[in-house]
N, CA, C and O atoms as a MOPAC input file, in Angstrom:
PM7 MOZYME 1SCF
protein

 N    -36.49600 1    27.89300 1   -11.76200 1
 C    -35.47100 1    27.17900 1   -11.03300 1
 C    -34.19800 1    27.20100 1   -11.88400 1
 O    -34.25300 1    26.97000 1   -13.09200 1
 N    -33.07900 1    27.47100 1   -11.26800 1
 C    -31.81800 1    27.52800 1   -12.00300 1
 C    -31.36100 1    26.12700 1   -12.39000 1
 O    -31.81000 1    25.13200 1   -11.81900 1
 N    -30.45800 1    26.06400 1   -13.37200 1
 C    -29.90800 1    24.77500 1   -13.80100 1
 C    -29.18600 1    24.09300 1   -12.64700 1
 O    -29.25700 1    22.87100 1   -12.51100 1
 N    -28.48300 1    24.87900 1   -11.80000 1
 C    -27.77800 1    24.30300 1   -10.65800 1
 C    -28.75500 1    23.69500 1    -9.65200 1
 O    -28.50400 1    22.61900 1    -9.10900 1
 N    -29.85900 1    24.38100 1    -9.40800 1
 C    -30.84700 1    23.86700 1    -8.46700 1
 C    -31.49400 1    22.59500 1    -9.01600 1
 O    -31.73700 1    21.64800 1    -8.26900 1
 N    -31.77100 1    22.57600 1   -10.31500 1
 C    -32.34800 1    21.39100 1   -10.95000 1
 C    -31.36400 1    20.23100 1   -10.87700 1
 O    -31.75500 1    19.10500 1   -10.56900 1
 N    -30.09000 1    20.49400 1   -11.15900 1
 C    -29.05400 1    19.46700 1   -11.10100 1
 C    -28.93800 1    18.90400 1    -9.69800 1
 O    -28.82500 1    17.69100 1    -9.51900 1
 N    -28.96600 1    19.78700 1    -8.69200 1
 C    -28.84200 1    19.33900 1    -7.30700 1
 C    -30.04100 1    18.47600 1    -6.90300 1
 O    -29.87400 1    17.46000 1    -6.22800 1
 N    -31.23800 1    18.87400 1    -7.31100 1
 C    -32.42500 1    18.07500 1    -6.99900 1
 C    -32.33300 1    16.69500 1    -7.64600 1
 O    -32.65700 1    15.68600 1    -7.01900 1
 N    -31.89100 1    16.65600 1    -8.90100 1
 C    -31.74000 1    15.36700 1    -9.59300 1
 C    -30.68700 1    14.50900 1    -8.89300 1
 O    -30.89500 1    13.31300 1    -8.69000 1
 N    -29.56700 1    15.11300 1    -8.52800 1
 C    -28.48900 1    14.41100 1    -7.82400 1
 C    -29.02600 1    13.78300 1    -6.53900 1
 O    -28.78800 1    12.60500 1    -6.27100 1
 N    -29.74900 1    14.57300 1    -5.74900 1
 C    -30.27100 1    14.08400 1    -4.48000 1
 C    -31.33600 1    13.00200 1    -4.67800 1
 O    -31.36500 1    12.01900 1    -3.93700 1
 N    -32.21000 1    13.17700 1    -5.67300 1
 C    -33.26000 1    12.19400 1    -5.95000 1
 C    -32.64200 1    10.86900 1    -6.38600 1
 O    -33.02300 1     9.81000 1    -5.88800 1
 N    -31.69100 1    10.92600 1    -7.31100 1
 C    -31.06400 1     9.69200 1    -7.78400 1
 C    -30.22000 1     9.04400 1    -6.68900 1
 O    -30.15600 1     7.81700 1    -6.60700 1
 N    -29.57800 1     9.84500 1    -5.85500 1
 C    -28.78400 1     9.28500 1    -4.75400 1
 C    -29.68500 1     8.52400 1    -3.78800 1
 O    -29.32200 1     7.44300 1    -3.32300 1
 N    -30.85500 1     9.07900 1    -3.48400 1
 C    -31.79300 1     8.38100 1    -2.59000 1
 C    -32.24700 1     7.06800 1    -3.23100 1
 O    -32.33800 1     6.04200 1    -2.55700 1
 N    -32.52800 1     7.10500 1    -4.52000 1
 C    -32.96000 1     5.90500 1    -5.22200 1
 C    -31.85000 1     4.85800 1    -5.24200 1
 O    -32.08400 1     3.69000 1    -4.93000 1
 N    -30.63600 1     5.28300 1    -5.61300 1
 C    -29.49800 1     4.35700 1    -5.70700 1
 C    -29.18200 1     3.74400 1    -4.34500 1
 O    -28.81000 1     2.57400 1    -4.25900 1
 N    -29.33000 1     4.53500 1    -3.28000 1
 C    -29.00600 1     3.99700 1    -1.95400 1
 C    -29.91500 1     2.84600 1    -1.56900 1
 O    -29.55500 1     2.03200 1    -0.71800 1
 N    -31.09000 1     2.76600 1    -2.18500 1
 C    -32.02000 1     1.68400 1    -1.89100 1
 C    -31.83000 1     0.45200 1    -2.77100 1
 O    -32.48000 1    -0.57200 1    -2.55800 1
 N    -30.93300 1     0.55100 1    -3.76600 1
 C    -30.70800 1    -0.59300 1    -4.65500 1
 C    -29.84900 1    -1.63400 1    -3.95600 1
 O    -28.90000 1    -1.30400 1    -3.24500 1
 N    -30.19300 1    -2.88000 1    -4.16800 1
 C    -29.40300 1    -3.98000 1    -3.64100 1
 C    -29.30900 1    -5.02300 1    -4.74000 1
 O    -30.22900 1    -5.81400 1    -4.94200 1
 N    -28.19200 1    -5.01500 1    -5.44300 1
 C    -27.99900 1    -5.92700 1    -6.56600 1
 C    -26.51900 1    -6.23200 1    -6.69700 1
 O    -25.69600 1    -5.33300 1    -6.52900 1
 N    -26.15300 1    -7.47700 1    -6.99300 1
 C    -24.72700 1    -7.82900 1    -7.05400 1
 C    -23.94900 1    -7.09800 1    -8.15300 1
 O    -22.72100 1    -7.03800 1    -8.09200 1
 N    -24.64000 1    -6.54200 1    -9.15600 1
 C    -23.95800 1    -5.83900 1   -10.23700 1
 C    -24.06800 1    -4.32200 1   -10.11300 1
 O    -23.82200 1    -3.59300 1   -11.07400 1
 N    -24.43400 1    -3.85800 1    -8.93500 1
 C    -24.50100 1    -2.41500 1    -8.65700 1
 C    -23.76600 1    -2.17300 1    -7.34600 1
 O    -24.06100 1    -2.81100 1    -6.33500 1
 N    -22.80400 1    -1.24500 1    -7.36400 1
 C    -22.06500 1    -0.97600 1    -6.12400 1
 C    -22.97200 1    -0.26600 1    -5.11800 1
 O    -23.90400 1     0.44500 1    -5.49100 1
 N    -22.67900 1    -0.47500 1    -3.85400 1
 C    -23.49200 1     0.09600 1    -2.77200 1
 C    -23.18700 1     1.58100 1    -2.59800 1
 O    -22.04400 1     2.01700 1    -2.74000 1
 N    -24.21800 1     2.33800 1    -2.29200 1
 C    -24.08100 1     3.76000 1    -1.95800 1
 C    -24.33900 1     3.88500 1    -0.46600 1
 O    -25.43000 1     3.57700 1     0.01600 1
 N    -23.32000 1     4.34200 1     0.26500 1
 C    -23.41300 1     4.39900 1     1.72400 1
 C    -23.87200 1     5.74700 1     2.26800 1
 O    -24.52200 1     5.81000 1     3.31200 1
 N    -23.53800 1     6.81700 1     1.56700 1
 C    -23.87000 1     8.14800 1     2.09200 1
 C    -23.90300 1     9.13900 1     0.94100 1
 O    -23.26700 1     8.93300 1    -0.09200 1
 N    -24.64600 1    10.20500 1     1.13100 1
 C    -24.69800 1    11.32100 1     0.18800 1
 C    -24.75000 1    12.59200 1     1.01300 1
 O    -25.40400 1    12.63400 1     2.05500 1
 N    -24.07500 1    13.61500 1     0.56000 1
 C    -24.07200 1    14.85100 1     1.32200 1
 C    -23.47500 1    16.00300 1     0.55000 1
 O    -23.23300 1    15.91900 1    -0.65400 1
 N    -23.24700 1    17.07000 1     1.26700 1
 C    -22.67600 1    18.28300 1     0.69300 1
 C    -21.73200 1    18.89400 1     1.71700 1
 O    -22.05700 1    18.98100 1     2.90100 1
 N    -20.57500 1    19.31200 1     1.25900 1
 C    -19.57800 1    19.94500 1     2.13400 1
 C    -18.99500 1    21.13200 1     1.39000 1
 O    -18.46700 1    20.97500 1     0.28900 1
 N    -19.08200 1    22.30900 1     1.97500 1
 C    -18.52500 1    23.52200 1     1.37000 1
 C    -18.99500 1    23.70500 1    -0.07300 1
 O    -18.21100 1    24.08300 1    -0.94300 1
 N    -20.26900 1    23.43500 1    -0.31700 1
 C    -20.83700 1    23.62300 1    -1.64300 1
 C    -20.55200 1    22.51100 1    -2.63100 1
 O    -20.94700 1    22.60900 1    -3.79300 1
 N    -19.87800 1    21.45700 1    -2.20300 1
 C    -19.55400 1    20.33200 1    -3.08500 1
 C    -20.39400 1    19.12600 1    -2.68800 1
 O    -20.33200 1    18.65700 1    -1.55100 1
 N    -21.18900 1    18.62400 1    -3.65200 1
 C    -21.97400 1    17.42000 1    -3.40100 1
 C    -21.06300 1    16.20500 1    -3.49400 1
 O    -20.11200 1    16.19100 1    -4.27400 1
 N    -21.36000 1    15.18400 1    -2.69000 1
 C    -20.53200 1    13.98100 1    -2.73300 1
 C    -21.36500 1    12.72900 1    -2.49000 1
 O    -22.45100 1    12.78000 1    -1.91300 1
 N    -20.82500 1    11.61200 1    -2.94500 1
 C    -21.36800 1    10.29100 1    -2.69500 1
 C    -20.28300 1     9.45700 1    -2.04400 1
 O    -19.11600 1     9.56200 1    -2.42000 1
 N    -20.64300 1     8.63800 1    -1.08400 1
 C    -19.71400 1     7.65900 1    -0.50500 1
 C    -20.20000 1     6.29900 1    -0.98600 1
 O    -21.26500 1     5.81900 1    -0.59900 1
 N    -19.37400 1     5.69100 1    -1.84900 1
 C    -19.76900 1     4.44100 1    -2.48600 1
 C    -18.81800 1     3.31700 1    -2.11600 1
 O    -17.69100 1     3.54800 1    -1.67600 1
 N    -19.28900 1     2.11500 1    -2.30100 1
 C    -18.48000 1     0.92100 1    -2.11800 1
 C    -17.22900 1     1.01900 1    -2.99800 1
 O    -17.30500 1     1.43600 1    -4.15300 1
 N    -16.10000 1     0.63900 1    -2.44900 1
 C    -14.86000 1     0.60200 1    -3.21500 1
 C    -14.80600 1    -0.74400 1    -3.93900 1
 O    -14.73900 1    -1.80000 1    -3.30900 1
 N    -14.83500 1    -0.68900 1    -5.25800 1
 C    -14.83000 1    -1.90000 1    -6.07400 1
 C    -13.48900 1    -1.98100 1    -6.77900 1
 O    -13.12100 1    -1.09100 1    -7.54600 1
 N    -12.76500 1    -3.05100 1    -6.51100 1
 C    -11.45700 1    -3.24300 1    -7.13000 1
 C    -11.63200 1    -3.84000 1    -8.51800 1
 O    -12.49700 1    -4.68800 1    -8.73500 1
 N    -10.81800 1    -3.39700 1    -9.43900 1
 C    -10.85700 1    -3.94300 1   -10.78500 1
 C    -10.58000 1    -2.86400 1   -11.80500 1
 O    -10.27800 1    -1.72100 1   -11.46200 1
 N    -10.68700 1    -3.23800 1   -13.04600 1
 C    -10.40600 1    -2.34000 1   -14.15800 1
 C    -11.72100 1    -1.81600 1   -14.72100 1
 O    -12.67300 1    -2.57800 1   -14.89100 1
 N    -11.77800 1    -0.51400 1   -15.01000 1
 C    -12.99900 1     0.03600 1   -15.58700 1
 C    -13.18100 1    -0.48800 1   -17.00200 1
 O    -12.22300 1    -0.89000 1   -17.66200 1
 N    -14.40800 1    -0.47600 1   -17.44600 1
 C    -14.71300 1    -0.91200 1   -18.80000 1
 C    -13.97900 1    -0.03700 1   -19.81500 1
 O    -13.45500 1    -0.54900 1   -20.80400 1
 N    -13.93600 1     1.26500 1   -19.58300 1
 C    -13.25000 1     2.17000 1   -20.51200 1
 C    -11.77300 1     1.81600 1   -20.63400 1
 O    -11.23500 1     1.79400 1   -21.74100 1
 N    -11.11400 1     1.54100 1   -19.51900 1
 C     -9.69400 1     1.17200 1   -19.57200 1
 C     -9.49600 1    -0.15900 1   -20.27600 1
 O     -8.54800 1    -0.32600 1   -21.04200 1
 N    -10.39200 1    -1.11100 1   -20.01700 1
 C    -10.26100 1    -2.41800 1   -20.66700 1
 C    -10.44100 1    -2.30000 1   -22.17200 1
 O     -9.69700 1    -2.91600 1   -22.93500 1
 N    -11.42800 1    -1.51000 1   -22.60900 1
 C    -11.68400 1    -1.35600 1   -24.03700 1
 C    -10.55200 1    -0.61700 1   -24.75000 1
 O    -10.32700 1    -0.81500 1   -25.94400 1
 N     -9.84400 1     0.23400 1   -24.01100 1
 C     -8.71500 1     0.95300 1   -24.60600 1
 C     -7.58200 1     0.00400 1   -25.00400 1
 O     -6.74500 1     0.34700 1   -25.83800 1
 N     -7.56000 1    -1.17600 1   -24.41000 1
 C     -6.51700 1    -2.16400 1   -24.71800 1
 C     -6.82000 1    -2.94900 1   -25.98700 1
 O     -5.95000 1    -3.65200 1   -26.50200 1
 N     -8.02000 1    -2.83900 1   -26.48600 1
 C     -8.39100 1    -3.56400 1   -27.69300 1
 C     -9.63300 1    -4.41000 1   -27.49100 1
 O    -10.24100 1    -4.40000 1   -26.42100 1
 N    -10.00000 1    -5.13700 1   -28.52900 1
 C    -11.22300 1    -5.95000 1   -28.47000 1
 C    -11.16700 1    -7.00800 1   -27.36600 1
 O    -10.10800 1    -7.53500 1   -27.02700 1
 N    -12.33400 1    -7.29000 1   -26.82900 1
 C    -12.46100 1    -8.33100 1   -25.81400 1
 C    -12.92500 1    -9.61900 1   -26.49600 1
 O    -13.62200 1    -9.55900 1   -27.50900 1
 N    -12.55100 1   -10.77400 1   -25.96200 1
 C    -13.06300 1   -12.03700 1   -26.49700 1
 C    -14.58400 1   -12.08300 1   -26.36100 1
 O    -15.14800 1   -11.53000 1   -25.41700 1
 N    -15.23500 1   -12.74000 1   -27.30500 1
 C    -16.69400 1   -12.81100 1   -27.32100 1
 C    -17.25400 1   -13.32900 1   -26.00100 1
 O    -18.24900 1   -12.79500 1   -25.51000 1
 N    -16.64900 1   -14.34600 1   -25.42100 1
 C    -17.12800 1   -14.91200 1   -24.15000 1
 C    -17.16000 1   -13.84300 1   -23.05300 1
 O    -18.10900 1   -13.77300 1   -22.27100 1
 N    -16.11700 1   -13.01400 1   -23.00300 1
 C    -16.04400 1   -11.93900 1   -22.00600 1
 C    -17.09700 1   -10.86900 1   -22.28600 1
 O    -17.73700 1   -10.37200 1   -21.35900 1
 N    -17.27800 1   -10.51400 1   -23.55100 1
 C    -18.28300 1    -9.51300 1   -23.93300 1
 C    -19.66600 1    -9.97100 1   -23.48700 1
 O    -20.43100 1    -9.19100 1   -22.91900 1
 N    -19.98300 1   -11.23000 1   -23.74500 1
 C    -21.29700 1   -11.76000 1   -23.37200 1
 C    -21.48000 1   -11.79300 1   -21.85100 1
 O    -22.54100 1   -11.44300 1   -21.33500 1
 N    -20.43700 1   -12.21500 1   -21.15000 1
 C    -20.50500 1   -12.29100 1   -19.68700 1
 C    -20.71300 1   -10.90600 1   -19.07400 1
 O    -21.63200 1   -10.70500 1   -18.27900 1
 N    -19.85800 1    -9.95300 1   -19.44600 1
 C    -19.95200 1    -8.61600 1   -18.86200 1
 C    -21.18100 1    -7.86900 1   -19.36300 1
 O    -21.79600 1    -7.10100 1   -18.62300 1
 N    -21.53700 1    -8.09900 1   -20.63400 1
 C    -22.74700 1    -7.46700 1   -21.16500 1
 C    -23.98700 1    -7.89300 1   -20.40700 1
 O    -24.85300 1    -7.07200 1   -20.10600 1
 N    -24.07300 1    -9.18600 1   -20.09700 1
 C    -25.22200 1    -9.68900 1   -19.33500 1
 C    -25.24500 1    -9.10000 1   -17.93000 1
 O    -26.30900 1    -8.73100 1   -17.43400 1
 N    -24.08100 1    -9.00800 1   -17.28000 1
 C    -24.02700 1    -8.44000 1   -15.92900 1
 C    -24.41300 1    -6.96600 1   -15.92500 1
 O    -25.14500 1    -6.51400 1   -15.04400 1
 N    -23.92100 1    -6.21700 1   -16.90800 1
 C    -24.27100 1    -4.79300 1   -17.00200 1
 C    -25.76000 1    -4.64800 1   -17.27200 1
 O    -26.41700 1    -3.80000 1   -16.66900 1
 N    -26.30800 1    -5.47200 1   -18.17700 1
 C    -27.73700 1    -5.40500 1   -18.49400 1
 C    -28.59700 1    -5.71000 1   -17.26300 1
 O    -29.61600 1    -5.05600 1   -17.04000 1
 N    -28.18800 1    -6.70100 1   -16.46700 1
 C    -28.94100 1    -7.03000 1   -15.24800 1
 C    -28.92700 1    -5.86300 1   -14.27000 1
 O    -29.95500 1    -5.53200 1   -13.67900 1
 N    -27.77000 1    -5.24300 1   -14.09800 1
 C    -27.68400 1    -4.08700 1   -13.20600 1
 C    -28.51700 1    -2.92100 1   -13.72200 1
 O    -29.21300 1    -2.26400 1   -12.94900 1
 N    -28.44900 1    -2.65900 1   -15.03600 1
 C    -29.24100 1    -1.58000 1   -15.63700 1
 C    -30.73400 1    -1.84400 1   -15.49700 1
 O    -31.50500 1    -0.92500 1   -15.22000 1
 N    -31.14300 1    -3.09300 1   -15.68900 1
 C    -32.56000 1    -3.42000 1   -15.54700 1
 C    -33.03700 1    -3.09400 1   -14.13200 1
 O    -34.09500 1    -2.49000 1   -13.95000 1
 N    -32.26100 1    -3.49100 1   -13.14900 1
 C    -32.63100 1    -3.22100 1   -11.74900 1
 C    -32.67800 1    -1.72000 1   -11.48700 1
 O    -33.60000 1    -1.22700 1   -10.83800 1
 N    -31.67700 1    -0.99300 1   -11.99800 1
 C    -31.64800 1     0.46100 1   -11.81600 1
 C    -32.84800 1     1.11800 1   -12.49800 1
 O    -33.48000 1     1.99900 1   -11.91600 1
 N    -33.16600 1     0.70200 1   -13.72000 1
 C    -34.30400 1     1.27800 1   -14.44400 1
 C    -35.61500 1     1.02100 1   -13.71900 1
 O    -36.46900 1     1.90400 1   -13.63700 1
 N    -35.77400 1    -0.18300 1   -13.19400 1
 C    -37.00600 1    -0.49400 1   -12.44800 1
 C    -37.14800 1     0.38800 1   -11.20900 1
 O    -38.25100 1     0.58300 1   -10.70000 1
 N    -36.02400 1     0.91600 1   -10.73200 1
 C    -36.04400 1     1.78100 1    -9.55200 1
 C    -36.07200 1     3.26200 1    -9.91900 1
 O    -36.10200 1     4.11800 1    -9.03500 1
 N    -36.06400 1     3.57100 1   -11.21700 1
 C    -36.17200 1     4.95800 1   -11.64900 1
 C    -34.85300 1     5.64600 1   -11.95500 1
 O    -34.83300 1     6.86500 1   -12.12900 1
 N    -33.75600 1     4.91300 1   -12.02800 1
 C    -32.46500 1     5.49600 1   -12.37600 1
 C    -32.25900 1     5.31900 1   -13.87200 1
 O    -32.30500 1     4.19600 1   -14.37500 1
 N    -32.03000 1     6.42300 1   -14.59300 1
 C    -31.86100 1     6.36200 1   -16.04200 1
 C    -30.42000 1     6.14400 1   -16.45000 1
 O    -29.49700 1     6.36800 1   -15.66700 1
 N    -30.23500 1     5.69900 1   -17.69700 1
 C    -28.88200 1     5.42400 1   -18.17000 1
 C    -28.03300 1     6.67400 1   -18.30000 1
 O    -26.80900 1     6.57300 1   -18.38000 1
 N    -28.64900 1     7.85500 1   -18.32500 1
 C    -27.85200 1     9.08400 1   -18.37300 1
 C    -27.03000 1     9.26800 1   -17.09100 1
 O    -26.11200 1    10.08700 1   -17.04900 1
 N    -27.36300 1     8.51200 1   -16.06300 1
 C    -26.63100 1     8.57900 1   -14.79800 1
 C    -25.42000 1     7.65100 1   -14.78200 1
 O    -24.62800 1     7.67700 1   -13.84000 1
 N    -25.27700 1     6.83700 1   -15.81600 1
 C    -24.20400 1     5.84500 1   -15.83400 1
 C    -23.27400 1     6.15500 1   -17.00000 1
 O    -23.70500 1     6.21800 1   -18.15100 1
 N    -22.01200 1     6.34600 1   -16.69500 1
 C    -21.01900 1     6.66800 1   -17.72200 1
 C    -20.20400 1     5.42700 1   -18.06900 1
 O    -20.11800 1     4.49000 1   -17.27600 1
 N    -19.61500 1     5.42900 1   -19.24400 1
 C    -18.82600 1     4.28500 1   -19.70900 1
 C    -17.67500 1     3.97500 1   -18.76400 1
 O    -17.22100 1     2.83400 1   -18.69200 1
 N    -17.20200 1     4.98000 1   -18.04200 1
 C    -16.07700 1     4.78200 1   -17.12500 1
 C    -16.47400 1     4.00000 1   -15.87700 1
 O    -15.60300 1     3.48700 1   -15.17500 1
 N    -17.76200 1     3.90000 1   -15.58900 1
 C    -18.19300 1     3.34400 1   -14.31800 1
 C    -18.19500 1     1.82800 1   -14.21200 1
 O    -17.78800 1     1.31100 1   -13.17200 1
 N    -18.63400 1     1.07100 1   -15.24300 1
 C    -18.59200 1    -0.38100 1   -15.04900 1
 C    -17.17300 1    -0.87000 1   -14.77900 1
 O    -16.22200 1    -0.43900 1   -15.43200 1
 N    -17.04000 1    -1.77900 1   -13.80600 1
 C    -15.73300 1    -2.29400 1   -13.39400 1
 C    -15.71500 1    -3.80600 1   -13.55300 1
 O    -16.63100 1    -4.50300 1   -13.11600 1
 N    -14.66900 1    -4.29600 1   -14.18000 1
 C    -14.45400 1    -5.73900 1   -14.34600 1
 C    -13.88600 1    -6.28000 1   -13.05200 1
 O    -12.78000 1    -5.91200 1   -12.65600 1
 N    -14.62700 1    -7.14700 1   -12.38900 1
 C    -14.19400 1    -7.65700 1   -11.09100 1
 C    -13.75900 1    -9.11100 1   -11.12800 1
 O    -13.47200 1    -9.69900 1   -10.08600 1
 N    -13.70900 1    -9.67800 1   -12.27700 1
 C    -13.24500 1   -11.06800 1   -12.36100 1
 C    -14.07700 1   -11.93500 1   -13.20800 1
 O    -13.78400 1   -13.12200 1   -13.35200 1

């Protein structure tokens, strides 16, 4: 099996798994598909600043680190229990929503 075929199978498997997740710290996945050879996901639009952008501004107060760390950990725990690995989550993805 080619690397592209393996990647596509993983993409589709994880998309099916993610679409079944329902957790307040995980954005909803509404659709997955392919158009003109390009795979895509249709996800919930979450307003806020990404974790990567926030960290680029400098250190966060301890209270904020603990709050967001706990929320990210809860979402990761739910994802892991459903078979989604952390290699699927990039630092750019967590969003500060308030």
